[in-house]
N, C-alpha and C positions, 0 to 999 in steps of 0.2 A: 254660630257666634260670629259677629262682625267686628271689624276694627273701626274705632271711632275716636277721632281726636277731641280732646277736651279743651275748649277755648279758654277756660279759666286759667290753665297752666301753660298755654302756648307761649307766653312771653317770658317765662322764667325757666325754660328747660336748660339753659346754659349754666344755671346756678350762679349767675353774676350778681355781685352786690349792687348792681345798678338797677335791679328790678324794682317795680312799684312796691311800696311798703304797705299799701292799703289793706291787704289781706294776708300779710305774712305772719307766721308764728315764730319761726326760728331763723336767725340770720347770722352768718359768720362773715366777717369783713376782714380780709387779709390777715387771717388768724394764724399764729404760730404758737407752739407749746414746747418748751424746753425743760429738761430735768437735769439738775446738777448731780453729778456723781463724784466719787472721791478723786478720780483722775481726770475727768473731762465733763463736758456738757453734752447731753444727748438731746437731739431735736426729734421729737415724735412726729409733729406735723408742721408744715409751713405753707404760707401763701394760700390758705383755704378761703375761698369765696363761694358761699352756698346760701341760697335763700329757699326756705321751705314754706309753702303756702298752707293756710288753714285748710284742714281736711285732706291734705295730700299725704301719700305714703311714699317715702323715699327709702330705698335700700342702699346699703353701703357694702361694696365688695372690694377685695384686694388682698395682697399677700399678708401673711401673718406679721404682726409687728409694724404695720404701716400707719397706725394711729387712729383706726376707726373707733375703737372704744374710748380713746382719749377725747375724740370729738363729742361723744355722748356725755362724758364726764364734765366737759366744759359747758354743754347745754344745760346740764342738771345743776350747774353751779358748784360742783364738787371740787373743781380746781379752776383757777383763773387762766386766761390766755396770757402767754408771755408777751405777745405782740398782737395788735389788732383788737377787734371788738366782737363780742358775742352778744346778740340782742334777742330778747323774747318779747313779743308783742310791742316792738318798737322801743323797748327800754333795755338798757345795758344790764346784763346778768352780773349781779354782785352778791355773792353769798349763795346759799342753797336756794334753788329755784323751786318753790312749792307748787308751781303751776304744772309741773310735769310729773309723770309716773315713770318708774324705772323697773324693767323686768330683765333679769339676767338668766344665765344658764342654770344657776343654782337657786333652788327655792329657799325662801327665808321663813318658812313656816316653823313655829315653835312646837316641838313635839308634845308638850304637856297641855296644849290648848286645842280644843276642837276646831274644825273647819270654820264654824260660825265665829268663834272668838278670835281665831287667827285673822280672818278677813276683816273683822270689825276693830282690830287693834288700833289702826290709825285714827279711826273715829273716836275710840276710847281716849286716846292721848289728846285729841282735840276737844275732849269733854262734850261731845255731841250727846244730847239726852238719850237715855236708854231706849225709849220707844222709837225714836227716829233712827237710832243706830240699828236696831233690829230690823226695821222696815227696809232700810237701805241694803243691809247685808242679805236679807231674804231676796230682794229684787235682783241683786247682782249674781247671787248663786243660781237663781233660775236662769239668768241670762247666759251663764257659762255652762249650763247643763249639770249643775251640782245641787239642784233643789232638794234632793232626797238624802244629801250627805252632810247636812249641817252639823250633826252630832258625832261624826266620825273624827278620829284622830289621824294625823299625817301618816302614821305607820300602817293604817288600815286602807290607804289609798293606793291606786295604781300610779304608774309614772305619768300617764296622761291626766289623771285626776289631780295630781300634784301641780301640774302645769296650769290646769284650769283654776285651781285654787290660788295660785300665784297671780294669775291674770286678774282674778276677782279682787285680790288684795289691792291691786292698782286701780281697778275701775271704781271701787267703792267710794273713793274720795273725789271722783269725777274730775280727773285731770284733763286739761284741754289737749295735752300732747303726751304720748307714751314713747319713751325711749326703750328699745329692745335690743339686747346684746346676745345674739345667738340663743334665744329662749327655747327653741325646739331642737337644738343640735344633738341632744342625746337620745332622741326618740326614734322609733322605727318609722319606716316610710309611710305606712298606712295611717298611723296615729298623727304623724306630722302633717299629712295632707288634711286630715279632719280638723286639726287645730288651725291650720292656715285658713281653711274655708270659714271657720267660726270667727276668726279674728277679722276677716274681711267683712263678714256680716255685721259684727258689733260696731266696727268703725264706720261702716256705711250708714248704719242707723243713727249714730251719734255724731258723725262728722269729726271724729277724732283724728288729729294729726299724728303720724307715726314716723319715726326714724329708726330703721331696723338694720342691724349689723348681721351679716351672715357670710359663711364660706360656701354656701350652696347656691350656685348660679341659677339653678332652676327655681329655687325658692325666691331668690331675689326678683326674678322676672314675674313669677306668679302673683306676688303681692304688690308690686310697685307701680306707681305712676311714673317714677323715674328711677333708674339704676345709676348710682354714682360709683365709678371705678377709681380706686386709689392706686397710685404707683408705689414702688418700693420705698422703704424708709430712707430719709424722712418723708412721711406721707404727703402727697400732693394729689389733687384731683386731676386725673389725666383724661377723663371722658365722662360725659353725662348722656345717658341713653333714655329717651322718652319711651314709655311702654303704653301704646295707645289702644288698649283693649277696653271695650265697654264694660261697665259695671251694671248690675252685679255679675260676677264671674263664676262660671262653673269650672273649677280648676282642673278637673279630670278631662273635660272636653278641650280646655284651653291648651293643654300640653300636646294634644294631637294635631293642632293646627300647623300648617306650613308657615304661617306668619310668626308663630311662637318659635319655631326652629330657626327662622331667619334672624330673629332678635338674639337667640341663644348663640348662634354662630358668630354674629357680629361682636357680641360681648366677650365670648370665649377667645376670639382672636386678640382682642385688646388685653384681656386678663392674662392670657398665656405669655404675651410679650413681657409683662411685668414679672411674672413668675420666673421666666427664663433669666431675667436680669438679676434675680435674687439667687439663682442657682437651684431653684426648686424643680423646675420643669426642664 
């Protein structure tokens, strides 16, 4: 496996809001988010400048409580920025952003519906015709390796299958961007690696943009075109590291490369400093 720089992303590795907007999906411009409490105002993130290109995979790492999930929620339009601007495809995000999919740690499968009808629920709500709905659900189940499990109920699925079904729920309505908040955190190492590899294959085939929150530094590097390191609360971006490994990636081989270890060491040094400041390390 060789290291190869991607010229498409070479001018936006800093995450600056000054990057060209011609191929951007998500853009945070001097964004802050505050929450009012009974006694005070809590600032989750501040001075966030980050631009994510179409087809790019950006992973977010940092201490717990530094606002990584808050950033996803603002991109999804689930909460507004207190300051600054969040843009999607060059337009300000105002209200729920229907162009993005959101995958969390906890699956949202309804126990009384089969896999097929769980995955097709969003299309059903959108009143997509039944024939088209079934065709799209069938296609996406095959894509995530659940082609033979359409009639199963969630209680009949393994943990990995539940994650695949949750991913299918998102892919079926064909979002241009997927926001992922520690989706593989509860899985064992072998299953996590398999799903990481599958996610890269799917997104490589469809050119999907991904913003992925994780506490696993190895996972962050394996998946990313760029790893964004957040500092302690209130969250700020303290470092952006380009990950210049060619695609498609064989994740098992990638982990054994000296270049991978060099990136890991660089990022761990920066992350450990933030953890020390929070009293964790």
